[in-house]
C-alpha positions in Angstrom: 10.6 11.7 7.8 9.7 14.3 5.2 7.3 14.0 2.3 7.7 15.5 -1.2 5.2 16.1 -3.9 4.7 18.5 -6.7 1.3 17.7 -8.3 2.5 15.3 -10.9 0.3 12.5 -9.6 -3.0 14.2 -9.4 -3.9 13.9 -13.1 -2.6 10.4 -13.1 -5.2 9.2 -10.6 -8.1 10.1 -12.9 -9.8 7.7 -15.2 -10.1 8.5 -18.9 -13.6 9.7 -18.6 -13.2 11.7 -15.3 -12.7 15.4 -14.9 -11.3 17.1 -11.8 -10.7 20.8 -11.4 -7.3 21.6 -9.9 -7.8 23.9 -7.0 -4.7 23.6 -4.7 -2.2 26.4 -4.9 1.5 25.5 -5.0 4.6 27.4 -4.4 3.6 28.7 -0.9 5.1 28.2 2.6 2.4 26.9 5.0 2.0 25.5 8.5 0.7 22.0 9.4 -0.3 21.5 13.1 -1.3 18.2 14.8 -3.3 19.0 18.0 -3.4 16.0 20.4 -4.6 15.3 23.8 -1.1 15.9 25.4 1.0 17.6 22.7 0.8 19.9 19.7 3.3 19.3 16.9 3.7 22.1 14.4 5.7 21.9 11.1 6.8 24.6 8.6 6.1 23.1 5.1 8.1 24.3 2.1 6.6 24.9 -1.4 8.0 21.4 -2.3 6.0 19.9 0.5 8.9 19.0 2.8 9.0 19.7 6.5 11.6 22.4 6.8 11.4 22.9 10.6 9.2 21.7 13.5 8.4 22.4 17.1 6.5 20.5 19.8 4.7 21.8 22.9 2.2 20.7 25.5 -1.5 21.0 24.7 -2.7 22.0 28.2 -6.4 22.0 27.0 -7.6 23.0 30.5 -6.1 26.5 30.0 -8.8 27.2 27.4 -8.9 27.9 23.7 -7.5 31.4 23.6 -4.4 30.2 25.5 -3.9 27.4 23.0 -4.3 29.8 20.1 -1.8 32.3 21.5 0.8 29.6 22.1 0.4 28.2 18.6 0.7 31.7 17.1 3.9 32.3 19.1 5.5 29.0 17.8 4.4 29.9 14.2 6.2 33.3 14.6 9.3 31.4 15.7 9.1 29.0 12.7 8.8 32.0 10.4 12.5 32.8 11.2 13.4 29.8 9.1 11.8 31.3 5.9 14.0 32.5 3.1 14.2 36.3 2.7 11.1 37.8 1.2 8.9 34.7 1.9 5.9 34.5 4.2 3.6 31.9 5.7 0.4 31.8 3.6 -2.0 29.5 5.5 -2.3 27.0 8.3 -4.0 23.6 8.6 -4.7 21.9 11.9 -6.0 18.5 12.8 -7.6 17.3 16.1 -9.2 14.2 17.5 -12.8 14.1 16.5 -15.5 15.0 16.4 -14.9 18.2 14.4 -17.4 20.5 12.7 -15.5 20.8 9.4 -17.7 23.5 8.0 -17.1 26.0 10.8 -13.7 24.7 12.0 -15.1 24.0 15.5 -13.9 21.3 17.9 -17.0 19.6 19.3 -16.4 17.3 22.2 -13.2 15.2 21.8 -12.9 13.2 25.1 -9.2 14.1 25.6 -9.6 17.8 25.0 -12.2 18.7 27.6 -11.0 22.3 28.0 -11.5 22.9 24.3 -15.0 21.6 23.7 -17.0 23.6 21.2 -14.0 26.0 20.5 -14.1 27.8 17.2 -10.4 27.3 16.7 -10.4 28.0 13.0 -11.9 31.5 13.5 -9.7 32.3 16.5 -6.5 31.2 14.7 -7.3 33.0 11.5 -8.0 36.2 13.4 -4.8 35.9 15.4 -2.5 35.0 12.5 -4.2 37.0 9.7 -4.1 34.0 7.3 -6.5 31.3 6.0 -6.9 28.4 8.4 -8.5 25.0 7.9 -9.3 22.5 10.7 -10.3 18.8 10.3 -10.3 15.4 12.0 -6.9 13.9 12.6 -7.6 10.7 10.8 -8.8 12.6 7.7 -5.7 14.8 7.7 -3.4 11.7 7.9 -5.4 10.1 5.1 -4.9 13.2 2.9 -1.1 13.2 3.8 -0.8 9.5 2.8 -2.9 10.0 -0.4 -0.9 12.9 -1.7 2.6 12.3 -0.3 2.8 8.7 1.0 1.7 5.1 0.2 -1.4 6.5 -1.7 0.5 8.5 -4.2 -0.7 7.6 -7.7 -3.9 5.9 -6.4 -7.4 6.9 -7.2 -8.7 6.1 -3.7 -7.3 5.0 -0.4 -8.5 4.2 3.1 -6.3 5.1 6.0 -6.7 3.1 9.3 -5.1 4.6 12.4 -4.7 2.6 15.6 -3.5 4.4 18.7 -5.3 4.8 22.0 -8.5 4.6 19.9 -9.1 3.4 16.4 -10.4 5.3 13.4 -10.2 5.5 9.6 -10.7 7.9 6.8 -11.2 7.5 3.0 -10.3 9.4 -0.1 -12.6 8.4 -3.0 -11.5 9.7 -6.4 -9.6 12.6 -4.8 -12.2 13.7 -2.3 -12.6 12.9 1.4 -15.6 10.8 2.3 -17.2 12.8 5.1 -20.8 11.8 5.7 -23.5 14.1 6.9 -21.6 15.0 10.1 -18.0 14.5 9.1 -17.8 11.3 11.1 -17.5 8.8 8.3 -14.7 6.3 9.1 -15.3 5.8 12.9 -14.8 2.1 12.7 -13.3 1.5 16.2 -16.6 0.5 17.6 -17.7 -1.8 14.8 -18.2 -5.3 16.2 -15.7 -8.0 15.1 -16.6 -10.7 17.7 -20.1 -10.7 19.2 -18.8 -13.0 21.9 -15.7 -10.8 22.6 -14.8 -8.6 25.5 -17.1 -5.7 26.6 -15.8 -2.5 25.1 -15.7 0.9 26.8 -18.7 1.8 24.6 -20.8 -1.0 26.1 -20.8 -3.3 23.1 -19.0 -6.6 22.8 -16.0 -7.5 20.6 -15.5 -4.1 19.0 -12.6 -3.7 16.6 -10.9 -1.4 19.1 -10.8 -4.2 21.7 -8.4 -6.1 19.4 -6.2 -3.3 18.1 -6.5 -0.3 20.3 -3.4 0.5 22.4 -4.8 -0.1 25.9 -6.6 -3.2 24.8 -3.4 -4.7 23.3 -1.7 -4.2 26.7 -4.7 -5.7 28.5 -4.8 -8.8 26.2 -1.0 -9.2 26.7 -1.4 -9.1 30.5 -4.2 -11.6 30.4 -2.1 -14.0 28.3 0.8 -13.6 30.7 -1.6 -14.0 33.6 -0.5 -10.7 35.1 -3.6 -9.5 37.0 -1.7 -6.6 38.5 0.4 -5.6 35.5 2.1 -2.3 35.2 -0.3 0.5 34.3 2.6 2.0 32.2 2.5 -0.9 29.7 1.8 0.5 26.2 0.9 -0.9 22.8 4.5 -0.2 21.7 5.8 -2.3 24.6 3.7 -5.2 23.4 5.0 -4.7 19.8 8.6 -4.6 21.0 8.0 -7.8 23.1 6.6 -9.5 20.0 9.6 -8.5 18.0 11.8 -9.8 20.7 10.2 -13.3 20.4 7.7 -13.2 23.3 5.1 -15.8 22.3 2.3 -14.2 24.3 2.9 -10.8 22.6 3.1 -12.5 19.1 -0.3 -14.1 19.8 -1.7 -10.7 20.7 -0.3 -9.2 17.4 -1.7 -12.2 15.4 -5.2 -11.7 16.9 -4.9 -7.9 16.2 -3.9 -8.7 12.6 -6.8 -11.0 12.0 -9.2 -8.5 13.4 -7.6 -5.9 11.2 -8.2 -8.2 8.2 -11.9 -8.6 9.1 -12.3 -4.8 9.4 -10.5 -4.1 6.1 -12.7 -6.7 4.4 -15.8 -4.9 5.8 -14.5 -1.5 4.6 -13.6 -3.0 1.2 -17.1 -4.3 0.8 -18.8 -1.0 1.8 -16.4 1.4 0.1 -15.0 -0.5 -2.8 -11.5 0.7 -2.1 -8.4 -1.4 -2.9 -5.6 0.2 -0.9 -5.6 0.3 2.9 -2.8 2.1 4.7 -2.2 1.3 8.3 -0.8 4.0 10.6 -0.6 4.8 14.3 1.8 3.4 16.9 0.9 -0.2 16.0 2.2 0.0 12.4 5.7 -0.3 13.9 4.9 -4.1 14.2 5.2 -4.3 10.4 4.4 -7.7 9.0 3.8 -9.2 12.5 0.5 -7.3 12.2 0.0 -7.0 8.4 0.6 -10.6 7.3 -2.1 -12.0 9.6 -4.4 -9.2 8.3 -3.7 -10.1 4.7 -4.3 -13.8 5.4 -7.6 -13.2 7.2 -9.1 -10.6 4.9 -10.2 -12.8 2.0 -12.4 -15.0 4.2 -14.5 -12.0 5.3 -15.5 -10.6 1.9 -16.5 -11.6 -1.6 -13.6 -13.1 -3.5 -14.2 -10.6 -6.3 -13.6 -7.8 -3.8 -10.8 -9.3 -1.7 -8.7 -10.3 -4.7 -7.9 -6.6 -5.4 -7.2 -5.4 -1.8 -3.7 -4.3 -0.6 -2.9 -3.7 3.0 0.3 -1.7 3.5 2.1 0.2 6.2 2.1 4.0 6.2 5.1 5.5 4.4 4.9 8.8 6.3 4.7 7.5 9.9 3.9 10.4 12.3 4.6 13.0 9.6 1.3 12.1 7.8 -0.8 14.3 10.0 1.4 17.4 9.5 1.7 16.9 5.7 -2.1 16.3 5.4 -2.6 19.6 7.4 -0.3 21.3 4.9 -2.5 20.1 2.1 -5.6 21.4 3.9 -3.8 24.8 4.3 -3.2 25.0 0.6 -6.9 24.2 0.0 -8.0 27.0 2.3 -5.6 29.4 0.6 -6.9 28.4 -2.9 -10.5 28.8 -1.8 -9.9 32.2 -0.4 -8.2 33.3 -3.7 -11.0 31.8 -5.7 -13.5 33.9 -3.7 -11.3 37.0 -4.3 -11.2 36.3 -8.0 -14.9 35.7 -8.2 -15.5 39.1 -6.6 -13.2 40.7 -9.1 -15.0 40.5 -12.4 -11.8 41.2 -14.3 -10.0 38.3 -12.8 -9.7 34.8 -14.2 -8.6 31.6 -12.6 -5.7 29.6 -14.0 -6.5 26.5 -16.0 -4.5 24.0 -13.8 -3.5 20.6 -14.9 -5.3 18.8 -17.8 -8.3 16.8 -16.7 -7.3 13.9 -18.9 -5.1 11.1 -17.7 -1.4 11.4 -18.4 -0.1 7.8 -18.5 3.5 8.8 -18.4 3.0 10.4 -15.0 1.4 7.4 -13.3 3.6 5.9 -10.6 4.1 2.3 -9.5 6.5 0.3 -7.5 8.8 -2.2 -9.4 11.9 -4.1 -8.4 13.6 -4.9 -11.7 13.7 -4.2 -15.4 15.3 -7.2 -17.1 16.6 -6.4 -20.6 17.3 -8.9 -23.4 15.2 -11.7 -21.9 14.2 -14.7 -24.0 11.5 -15.9 -21.7 7.9 -14.8 -21.0 6.8 -14.1 -24.5 8.1 -14.4 -28.1 11.4 -12.9 -29.3 13.7 -10.7 -27.2 11.7 -9.2 -24.3 12.2 -6.4 -21.8 10.6 -7.7 -18.6 9.3 -5.2 -16.1 8.9 -6.7 -12.7 6.2 -4.9 -10.5 6.0 -5.4 -6.7 3.0 -6.9 -4.9 1.0 -10.1 -5.2 -2.2 -11.3 -3.6 -0.8 -14.9 -3.5 1.8 -16.4 -1.2 2.9 -19.4 -3.3 5.2 -21.6 -1.3 7.4 -22.2 -4.4 7.6 -18.5 -5.4 11.0 -17.9 -7.1 10.6 -14.1 -6.7 9.7 -13.7 -3.0 11.0 -10.1 -3.2 7.9 -9.4 -5.4 5.3 -10.4 -2.9 5.0 -7.3 -0.8 3.8 -4.1 -2.3 6.3 -1.7 -0.8 10.1 -1.4 -1.1 11.9 -3.7 1.3 15.5 -4.3 2.4 17.5 -7.3 1.3 20.9 -8.5 2.4 23.2 -10.5 0.2 25.5 -11.9 2.9 28.2 -13.2 0.5 28.7 -9.6 -0.7 29.2 -8.2 2.7 32.8 -7.1 3.2 32.3 -6.5 7.0 33.3 -2.9 6.5 33.5 -2.1 10.2 31.3 1.0 10.0 28.9 -0.4 12.7 29.5 -2.1 16.0 28.0 -5.4 14.7 28.1 -7.0 11.3 24.9 -7.0 9.2 24.9 -10.8 8.4 25.2 -11.6 12.1 22.0 -9.8 13.0 20.0 -10.3 9.8 17.7 -13.1 11.1 14.2 -12.2 10.0 14.6 -9.2 7.7 13.6 -5.6 8.3 9.8 -5.8 8.8 9.2 -3.2 11.5 9.6 0.6 11.2 12.5 0.7 13.6 14.3 -2.1 11.7 13.7 -0.4 8.4 15.1 2.9 9.7 18.1 1.1 11.3 19.0 -1.0 8.3 18.0 1.7 5.8 20.7 3.9 7.2 23.2 1.1 6.8 22.0 0.5 3.2 22.9 4.1 2.4 26.4 3.6 3.8 27.0 0.0 2.5 30.2 0.1 0.3 29.6 -3.2 -1.4 25.9 -3.0 -2.2 25.2 -6.0 0.0 22.4 -4.3 1.9 20.1 -2.5 -0.4 16.4 -1.6 -1.0 14.5 -3.9 -3.3 11.8 -1.9 -5.0 11.6 1.6 -6.2 8.8 4.0 -7.2 9.0 5.1 -10.8 6.7 6.8 -13.3 5.4 4.9 -16.3 7.1 7.4 -18.6 10.5 6.8 -17.0 10.1 3.0 -17.3 8.9 3.0 -20.9 11.9 5.2 -21.8 14.2 2.4 -20.5 12.2 -0.2 -22.4 12.4 1.7 -25.7 16.2 1.5 -25.5 15.8 -2.1 -26.6 13.4 -1.4 -29.5 16.0 -2.1 -32.2 16.2 -5.7 -30.9 12.5 -6.5 -30.9 12.4 -8.4 -34.2 10.4 -11.7 -34.3 7.6 -10.4 -32.1 9.8 -9.2 -29.2 8.6 -6.4 -26.9 7.5 -5.6 -23.3 6.4 -8.1 -20.8 4.8 -7.1 -17.4 5.6 -9.6 -14.7 6.3 -9.5 -11.0 4.7 -10.0 -8.6 1.3 -9.6 -10.1 0.9 -6.7 -12.6 -2.9 -6.6 -12.1 -2.3 -5.6 -8.5 -1.1 -2.2 -9.7 -3.8 -1.7 -12.4 -3.2 2.0 -13.0 0.5 1.5 -13.5 0.0 -1.6 -15.6 -2.5 0.2 -17.9 -0.2 3.2 -18.2 2.8 1.1 -19.2 0.8 -0.9 -21.7 -0.8 2.2 -23.3 2.6 3.8 -23.7 4.0 0.6 -25.2 1.2 0.4 -27.8 1.7 4.1 -28.6 5.3 3.2 -29.4 4.1 0.2 -31.5 5.6 -2.4 -29.2 4.1 -5.9 -28.8 3.0 -6.5 -25.2 2.6 -9.5 -22.9 1.6 -9.9 -19.2 2.2 -12.7 -16.7 -0.7 -13.1 -14.3 -2.0 -15.5 -11.6 -5.5 -14.4 -12.6 -6.5 -13.4 -9.0 -8.0 -9.9 -9.7 -11.2 -8.2 -10.6 -12.5 -8.9 -14.1 -12.7 -5.1 -14.6 -8.9 -5.0 -14.4 -8.6 -7.5 -17.3 -11.2 -5.4 -19.3 -9.0 -2.4 -18.8 -5.8 -4.1 -19.8 -6.9 -6.4 -22.6 -7.1 -3.7 -25.3 -3.3 -3.1 -24.9 -2.2 -6.8 -24.6 -1.0 -9.1 -27.4 -0.5 -12.0 -25.0 -1.7 -13.0 -21.6 0.5 -15.6 -19.9 -2.0 -17.2 -17.4 -0.7 -19.4 -14.7 -3.1 -22.2 -13.6 -2.0 -24.1 -10.5 -4.8 -26.4 -9.2 -8.5 -27.1 -9.7 -9.3 -28.1 -6.1 -10.1 -24.9 -4.2 -8.9 -26.1 -0.8 -5.6 -27.4 -2.1 -5.1 -24.1 -4.0 -5.8 -22.2 -0.8 -3.3 -24.2 1.2 -0.6 -23.8 -1.4 -1.1 -20.1 -2.3 -3.1 -18.5 0.5 -6.3 -18.0 -1.6 -8.8 -20.4 -3.3 -9.1 -20.5 -7.1 -12.7 -19.4 -7.6 -11.8 -15.9 -9.0 -9.0 -17.3 -11.0 -11.1 -19.9 -12.8 -13.9 -17.5 -13.4 -11.5 -15.0 -15.0 -10.0 -17.7 -17.2 -13.5 -18.7 -18.4 -14.3 -15.1 -19.2 -11.0 -14.6 -21.0 -11.9 -17.6 -23.1 -15.4 -16.2 -23.8 -14.0 -13.0 -25.2 -11.3 -14.7 -27.2 -8.4 -13.1 -25.4 -4.9 -14.0 -26.5 -4.2 -16.4 -23.6 -1.4 -18.9 -23.1 -2.2 -21.2 -20.2 0.8 -22.3 -18.2 1.0 -24.9 -15.4 3.8 -24.6 -12.9 4.7 -28.2 -11.9 5.2 -28.2 -8.1 6.2 -31.4 -6.3 3.7 -32.1 -3.5 1.1 -29.6 -4.9 0.1 -30.5 -8.5 3.0 -32.6 -9.9 0.9 -35.8 -10.0 -1.1 -37.6 -12.6 -4.5 -36.8 -11.2 -3.9 -33.0 -10.8 -2.3 -32.6 -14.2 -5.1 -34.6 -15.9 -7.8 -32.4 -14.2 -6.1 -29.2 -15.3 -5.7 -30.5 -18.9 -9.4 -31.5 -19.1 -10.5 -28.0 -17.8 -8.4 -26.1 -20.3 -9.5 -28.4 -23.2 -13.1 -27.7 -22.3 -12.8 -23.9 -22.6 -14.0 -22.8 -26.0 -12.1 -19.8 -27.3 -8.7 -20.6 -25.8 -5.8 -21.8 -27.9 -5.5 -25.5 -27.5 -2.1 -25.5 -25.9 -0.5 -25.5 -22.5 3.0 -24.6 -21.3 4.5 -26.7 -18.6 6.8 -24.9 -16.2 9.0 -27.3 -14.2 9.7 -26.3 -10.6 13.2 -25.1 -10.1 15.2 -23.8 -7.1 17.0 -20.9 -8.8 15.2 -18.3 -6.6 15.5 -20.1 -3.3 18.6 -18.1 -2.1 16.5 -15.0 -2.2 14.6 -16.0 0.9 17.8 -15.8 3.1 18.4 -12.3 1.6 15.0 -11.2 2.7 15.4 -12.8 6.1 12.5 -15.3 5.5 12.4 -19.1 5.9 12.4 -21.1 2.7 9.1 -22.9 2.6 10.3 -25.6 0.1 13.8 -26.0 1.3 15.1 -29.4 0.1 12.2 -30.0 -2.3 13.4 -32.0 -5.4 13.0 -30.6 -8.9 10.9 -32.3 -11.6 12.7 -35.2 -13.3 12.8 -35.6 -17.0 10.8 -38.8 -16.7 8.0 -37.0 -14.8 8.0 -34.2 -17.3 7.6 -36.7 -20.2 4.7 -38.4 -18.3 2.9 -35.1 -17.7 3.4 -34.1 -21.3 1.7 -37.3 -22.5 -1.2 -36.6 -20.2 -1.8 -33.1 -21.6 -1.4 -34.3 -25.2 -4.0 -37.0 -24.6 -6.5 -34.1 -24.3 -5.7 -32.8 -27.8 -3.6 -30.0 -26.4 -0.2 -28.9 -27.8 2.5 -28.8 -25.1 5.5 -26.7 -24.7 8.0 -26.7 -21.9 9.1 -23.4 -20.4 7.7 -19.9 -20.9 
């Protein structure tokens, strides 16, 4: 996989009051190198930040640092043969298992690189190649790659968690790596998760690594299978593949690993105040077998006000993240060297770079649909922008394709023409969707070749400027209060993207609305309210435990946000989805009506949204079970009864959105 980035997202990450100097030089060919315990992978990176060529060789650390340096230099010279005429390699970035002395570019004492302990590789490589060299910890390099080129594009901050033989993490806060005093910030593998757990190699009990580290996954799997003399060759990937094949013991191991990951993410979220967590390493190939248990477990280990904004996603770069992150490091080293040269030359003057102010049209987000000429979700004719990602997992969700934050594959079986391009037919093997990296790659290739559009990606990354351009095509039809509605998914789960779209809409004099479940930080509402003419707030149940069972989270944050919206006089329209078996009963509707009626500052009205089954067919397209299969819709008699209950609390009632 290759990554691409010009620097269009860097300004977009900045808040309106932040300033950040642009230092990274573009337009140069550089080298990214990933130094591991057994192999070294080296990539030639183009000015457009794509991997143009790569080589792999054995590390052989026991031969000493100069041998490793000489062999890297030889491979770099071979890669230079791929350069266009007149071009040269300008810098090199290299990452290694930690610990690493970042300031001097010296490997300290990585356990799997004993022959290279305390080697000044940065100095040796720079002298051998005659170019600037930067060396850093491998998790930090991968985090930089993901932040600039992968799942963290367009974000202000991101934490990257890598699980391989060991477990580590790294964090970018407002564009800068969090290092700590000794460049070891992020070493979470030996943080305790279960004080009664197994004894870790470090001597403590129940460390995070004992749940998610590769050797420990294999050990846990053998224990569940009661294999006391299991094969020493069993790997984490073997356990992942067994889980994907339906092995119950392997699935239990992955579920335990996911719940431990959720606890670790919650801890990091509390400490670092970061919303986006990207999971990499060999274990990420398990996809949602790992990530969904993590998402379910995370909220119970942190404040609701923190957990409600957290997203846990898989790496978008896979194994390429390290090399692309090293390429970014190389460009930083080159920029710093040139800055020093210009400082020494009193007649020189550095370029101004990008503007320090936010450019809303450049902010990127992931959406799955733009529905034009809609007459729902706000007054008049609307253009509805559906963003991906939601912190809730409502059993009745009519847009299940909106729940996950990243693009995912869908298969509309009736559209399949059984084209014969592959040895098996897609509908015959589409049983649980493409949730692992291997499945995404397999079916992704098929999607590109599908002649009928039956297999396709749901979700695309677009800039706010591009989206608002599409919205403005409908501007002549926005009489009677029509305009833009943000929906999804949950728009507040992509706050930068939502704010950028709303700001651009108001600059174009459009009226704006937003559908929300209310489960987000209050600060997000504060950011968005100045640009909103209407907030469509869905209220589902007053009992926190019932709410948790039905949606995956309790309702404390949701109710607190609605109270604060009332206090500030926000333009809120409360809506109650009527769900059989959840809240479609006299007691639940009465409690919700009393709550809304008691909120001073809110309009005295409620919209009732009867449950329908129009979106139920989407579950099969996603390869997921339909949680409410066979559930009856709301009858007209029930609807009239609920309407009478709400009106008895002096509230106006409308039906539909």
